[in-house]
N, C-alpha and C positions, 0 to 999 in steps of 0.2 A: 827434726825441726831446725830451721836455720837460726843462726845467731840473732839476726834481726827479729825474727818472730818471738824468740825467747825474751829478748830485751823489751820488745813492745808489750808482751804479756806481763812481765814484771813491772813495767812502768804503769800499766793499768792497775795491777794489784796494789802498788804502793802509792797510787795517785800522784805520779810524777809526770810533769809535762815535758815535752821536748825542750822547751825554753829553760825549764829548771835543770834538766840533766845537762844540757849544753853549758849552762853556767857552772855547774859542778865540775865539768870537764875543762873549764877554762877556755871554751871555744868563743870566738869573737861573734859568732852568729848562730842562732838555732838552725838556720838553713843548712849549715855544714853537717850537723848531726842528722837532720832530716834526710839529706842526700845519702849519707852513709847507711841509714836505716833502709831507705828505698833500694839502694844498690847492694846491700848486704856486703859491705866492704870492710869488715872488721878483722883486725889481726887477733890472734889469741890473746895477746897482751891487752889490747883494747877491750876484749870481751871480759877478761878477768877484772880489769879496772872498773868497767861500767857495772858489772854485776856486784862488785864489792861496794861501789858507791850506793847501789840500790839495796844493800843489806843482805847480799847473798854470797855464797862461796861456790866455786867450781870444783866438782869432784870427779875423779876417774876411778872406776872400780875394775879390778882385774877379775874377770869372770872365773878363772880356774881357782883362785885362792881367796877371793872376796876382799883382798887388800884394797884399802881406799887411800888414794893420794888426793890431797886437798890443795888447791891453788887459791890463795887469798890475796886480795889487794891490800897492801899496807902503805898508806901515804907516807911520803918522806917526812922525817922528823922536822919540827920547826927549828929554824936556825936562830 
């Protein structure tokens, strides 16, 4: 499943609109996020940040050992 499809599904499950998510990301316009969703042009860092803002973590599981690596978005500390 593509990053965009996963993000869209999580948005539905968390009742988050494109407008709301774009605001959380600090984007000037929801259209910017809409275009990225349509084109599926997310970097891995974008994906981890977006899923983190939506209350999720990204995990990688090594098949042979079952070891799990977790990527979490941690916002910068307030200054």
